[in-house]
C-alpha positions in Angstrom: 0.1 -0.1 -0.1 1.4 3.2 -1.0 1.9 6.1 1.4 -0.7 8.2 -0.1 -3.5 5.3 0.2 -2.5 4.7 3.6 -3.1 8.2 4.8 -6.4 8.0 3.1 -7.5 5.0 4.9 -6.3 6.8 8.3 -8.3 10.0 7.6 -11.4 8.2 6.5 -12.9 7.6 10.0 -12.3 11.5 10.9 -13.9 12.5 7.6 -16.9 10.3 8.5 -17.5 11.6 11.8 -18.0 15.0 10.9 -20.8 14.1 8.4 -23.3 13.7 11.2 -23.4 13.5 15.0 -25.2 11.2 17.4 -27.1 13.2 20.1 -26.4 10.0 22.5 -22.8 11.0 22.6 -21.6 14.0 24.7 -18.3 14.2 22.9 -20.0 14.4 19.3 -22.7 17.0 20.7 -19.9 19.1 22.0 -18.0 19.1 18.8 -21.7 19.7 17.4 -22.0 23.0 19.6 -18.6 24.2 18.4 -19.5 23.8 14.6 -22.9 25.2 15.4 -21.5 28.3 16.9 -19.3 28.9 13.9 -21.8 28.2 11.4 -24.4 30.6 13.1 -21.5 33.4 13.4 -20.4 33.0 9.7 -23.8 33.0 8.2 -25.3 35.7 10.6 -28.1 33.5 12.0 -28.8 35.2 14.9 -30.7 38.3 16.1 -29.5 40.5 18.9 -32.4 41.7 21.6 -31.4 43.6 24.6 -27.8 42.6 24.2 -28.5 38.9 24.0 -28.2 36.6 20.9 -31.1 34.6 19.7 -30.7 32.2 17.1 -32.9 32.2 13.9 -34.9 29.3 12.9 -32.3 28.5 10.2 -29.7 27.8 12.7 -32.1 25.6 14.8 -32.7 23.6 11.4 -29.0 23.3 10.8 -28.3 21.7 14.3 -31.3 19.5 13.8 -30.0 18.3 10.4 -26.6 17.7 11.8 -28.3 15.0 14.1 -30.4 13.6 11.3 -33.7 15.1 12.8 -36.2 16.8 10.3 -39.2 18.8 11.0 -42.6 17.6 9.8 -45.6 20.1 9.6 -48.5 18.2 11.3 -51.3 20.6 10.6 -51.9 24.4 10.4 -55.5 25.5 11.6 -57.1 28.7 11.0 -58.6 30.3 14.3 -59.3 33.5 12.4 -62.2 35.8 13.3 -63.6 38.7 11.3 -61.5 40.9 13.1 -58.3 38.9 13.6 -56.3 36.7 10.9 -55.0 33.9 13.5 -53.2 30.7 12.8 -52.0 27.5 14.8 -49.3 25.2 13.7 -48.0 21.8 15.0 -44.6 20.5 13.9 -43.1 17.2 14.9 -39.6 16.1 14.7 -38.5 12.9 12.8 -35.3 11.1 13.8 -34.0 9.6 10.5 -31.8 7.2 12.3 -34.4 5.7 14.8 -37.4 6.3 12.6 -39.3 7.7 15.3 -40.7 11.0 16.3 -38.5 12.6 19.0 -40.3 15.9 19.6 -43.0 18.5 18.9 -44.0 22.2 18.9 -46.9 24.3 18.9 -47.1 27.8 17.8 -49.4 30.6 17.0 -49.4 33.8 14.8 -51.9 36.7 14.6 -52.2 39.9 12.9 -52.9 41.5 16.2 -49.3 41.2 17.2 -47.3 44.2 17.2 -45.9 45.1 13.8 -48.1 42.5 12.0 -51.4 44.6 11.8 -51.1 44.6 7.7 -49.8 41.2 7.2 -51.3 39.1 4.7 -53.1 35.8 5.8 -50.3 33.5 3.9 -47.6 35.6 5.9 -49.4 34.9 9.1 -49.8 31.2 8.4 -46.2 30.9 7.2 -45.0 32.5 10.7 -46.9 30.2 12.5 -45.2 27.4 11.1 -41.9 28.9 11.1 -42.2 29.4 15.0 -43.7 26.1 15.6 -40.6 24.7 13.8 -38.1 26.7 16.0 -40.2 25.5 19.1 -40.0 21.8 18.2 -36.2 22.2 18.0 -36.1 24.2 21.1 -38.0 21.6 23.1 -35.4 19.0 21.9 -32.1 20.8 21.5 -32.1 23.9 23.5 -29.0 22.6 25.6 -27.1 22.5 22.4 -27.8 25.9 21.4 -26.9 27.1 24.8 -23.7 25.1 24.7 -22.9 27.2 21.3 -23.1 30.2 23.4 -26.6 31.4 22.5 -29.9 32.0 24.4 -32.0 29.0 24.0 -35.2 30.7 22.5 -35.7 31.0 18.7 -35.5 34.5 17.8 -39.0 34.1 16.0 -40.6 33.7 19.5 -39.5 37.2 20.6 -41.5 40.2 20.6 -39.0 42.9 19.8 -41.1 46.0 20.5 -42.1 44.7 24.1 -38.6 43.7 25.0 -37.2 47.2 24.4 -37.1 49.7 27.4 -39.9 51.9 27.4 -37.6 55.1 27.7 -36.1 54.0 24.6 -39.6 53.7 22.6 -40.4 57.2 20.9 -43.9 58.2 21.2 -45.9 57.8 17.8 -46.4 60.5 15.9 -49.9 61.9 15.8 -52.2 60.8 12.8 -53.6 63.8 10.6 -57.4 63.9 10.8 -57.9 63.5 7.1 -55.3 60.9 6.7 -56.9 57.5 5.8 -55.3 54.4 6.7 -54.7 52.0 3.6 -57.2 49.4 3.4 -55.5 47.2 0.7 -53.9 44.7 2.9 -56.8 43.7 4.7 -58.6 43.3 1.4 -55.6 41.2 -0.1 -55.6 38.8 3.1 -59.4 38.1 2.6 -58.6 37.2 -1.1 -55.7 35.0 -0.2 -57.0 31.2 -0.1 -55.5 29.0 2.7 -52.9 26.6 1.2 -53.7 23.0 1.9 -50.6 21.5 2.7 -49.7 17.7 2.5 -51.4 15.8 5.4 -49.5 13.8 8.0 -50.6 10.8 6.5 -49.0 11.8 3.1 -45.7 12.9 4.8 -45.7 9.4 6.6 -46.2 7.7 3.6 -43.2 9.6 1.5 -41.2 8.9 4.4 -41.8 5.2 4.2 -41.0 5.1 0.5 -38.0 7.0 1.1 -36.4 4.4 3.4 -36.9 2.0 0.4 -33.4 0.4 -0.1 -33.8 1.2 -3.8 -34.0 4.9 -3.2 -30.6 6.7 -3.2 -29.4 8.9 -0.2 -29.3 12.0 -2.3 -32.9 11.6 -3.5 -34.0 11.0 0.2 -32.3 14.1 1.4 -33.6 16.3 -1.4 -37.1 15.2 -0.8 -37.0 15.5 3.0 -35.6 19.0 2.7 -38.6 20.0 0.6 -41.3 17.6 2.2 -42.6 20.6 4.2 -43.4 22.8 1.1 -45.6 20.2 -0.6 -49.4 20.7 -1.0 -51.6 17.9 -1.3 -51.6 17.4 -4.9 -47.6 17.7 -5.0 -47.4 15.2 -2.3 -49.7 12.8 -4.1 -47.5 13.3 -7.2 -44.4 12.7 -5.0 -45.8 9.4 -3.6 -46.6 8.2 -7.1 -43.0 8.9 -8.6 -41.5 7.2 -5.5 -43.6 4.1 -6.0 -42.9 3.9 -9.9 -39.3 4.3 -9.2 -39.3 1.5 -6.6 -41.2 -0.8 -9.1 -39.0 0.0 -12.1 -36.0 -0.4 -10.1 -37.0 -3.9 -8.6 -37.6 -5.1 -12.0 -34.5 -3.7 -13.7 -30.7 -3.2 -12.6 -30.8 0.2 -14.1 -32.0 3.2 -11.8 -34.6 5.9 -12.5 -34.0 9.5 -10.9 -36.8 10.6 -8.5 -37.7 14.4 -9.0 -38.2 16.1 -5.8 
């Protein structure tokens, strides 16, 4: 064996270790905390509130992905009234190694919140999902975020205006008597139909099919990264493509790529 080949063999275990981490091993999770701190800082994935650093949901998702834990949106429910746009979301965390649910999170978002008065309906619904993803990861991985040197609360949960000292908040300027507040955002909110995202049963079927040995790892990773963006129609199409690919590969040595 040549010196170069021997060097490659010796380095192989070290390279394999950094691909993913095992939450059950303290030495690996501490390495993850260091890696996470660098990733968040380099990509500016934190928000400063009163001198404290809170990690954005993208940072929480990165931590989860390094542990093989992906979020699944179980449902997004509208509890809106005539005077309020309000959505509640539930997200569960799926461990790709153990094939079990390892956490969950609930969150709500409303246009009655500070700064969201003119948000359209889809934006309120999207924020509810984003908060639920952050909450689910917070319930499972808060200690890793803390070990990385950040506050163990997702940035999306912070109410920035109410966290500013009262003396620092300027008094609102008086509204002229003849000024009419724009009504377009409210009208647009009523016109936007809620998106029918893929059901939990559809997502479970997609995950089951992705675990088939004939589905490649790149195909599985790409599909899982996009699973929460699928509506019911696209989820049905994804299931059909996965089944067709598996059937074709079982009958032929050649492989067929699965479109995400």
